[in-house]
C-alpha positions, -999 to 999 in steps of 0.1 A, spaced: 377 153 -666 411 135 -665 422 114 -639 458 110 -631 476 90 -606 509 105 -590 540 84 -586 569 97 -565 605 86 -568 642 96 -571 630 121 -596 602 137 -579 567 135 -583 550 129 -618 514 123 -628 502 94 -653 469 89 -668 455 54 -660 424 45 -681 414 13 -658 414 36 -630 387 57 -643 365 25 -648 365 17 -612 367 54 -601 328 54 -587 328 84 -564 289 89 -558 278 61 -579 288 31 -558 256 34 -532 235 29 -562 242 -6 -566 247 -18 -529 209 -6 -520 193 -28 -551 215 -61 -548 232 -82 -524 254 -101 -549 271 -86 -582 282 -105 -610 320 -108 -618 331 -83 -642 364 -85 -662 378 -50 -677 406 -53 -706 416 -30 -735 433 -35 -765 446 -8 -791 411 -3 -807 387 -8 -775 380 -15 -740 360 -48 -736 341 -52 -703 325 -89 -699 298 -92 -672 292 -128 -660 255 -129 -655 241 -167 -664 205 -175 -663 194 -141 -677 178 -137 -711 193 -107 -732 158 -92 -729 166 -91 -691 193 -64 -693 194 -27 -698 226 -8 -708 227 29 -707 253 56 -708 250 89 -695 277 117 -688 305 94 -692 288 65 -668 281 33 -683 251 15 -661 245 -21 -666 213 -37 -649 195 -67 -653 160 -77 -635 147 -116 -637 114 -125 -623 102 -162 -622 72 -178 -608 68 -218 -609 34 -236 -603 31 -275 -596 1 -298 -593 1 -333 -582 -26 -357 -593 -28 -376 -563 -31 -344 -540 -53 -314 -540 -22 -286 -537 -6 -261 -556 29 -250 -549 39 -215 -563 80 -204 -559 86 -169 -569 123 -159 -580 136 -126 -582 173 -112 -590 186 -84 -601 219 -60 -605 231 -30 -614 266 -20 -622 280 13 -631 315 22 -644 330 58 -655 343 56 -687 378 67 -696 380 100 -716 391 84 -746 359 61 -746 338 64 -778 304 65 -757 279 67 -790 297 34 -804 295 9 -775 283 -27 -788 269 -55 -768 261 -91 -770 250 -117 -748 264 -157 -752 267 -183 -731 259 -164 -701 284 -136 -705 272 -102 -715 303 -87 -735 305 -50 -747 331 -36 -767 338 2 -760 359 17 -788 387 42 -780 390 76 -800 412 106 -801 385 131 -797 364 130 -769 323 120 -776 299 123 -750 267 104 -754 233 97 -734 216 67 -749 204 31 -742 227 3 -757 209 -25 -775 223 -58 -775 225 -80 -805 
């Protein structure tokens, strides 16, 4: 499914492919994240001649907190963190428990030339980094991506 941009000018209307538009063309996926989270991490999407790069700023998480899937040309990145803190004071007879829960889900439609079956992910210094190789052939994958 190719997405094109129409550009009008003196020479008439022409259609140009825009792979970055594909990353953010969410269609019916948009409500999925808005129902689950009130704040989303910042995401940078870039590309070079070999691959697309997606950097997700998600400090405070561990790599085990993330789940990354690709299915039907849609890359989904989610994370969930639960913490519980208990404090005891020797001078008082009380206990305090604080629960913390944070989660998010971000989904992106991959461009046609993304090699879905070769996505690599790593988490370092609070940033989840994904590299999505480009290909000349159309590749459709459905799998979970492990973080190194």
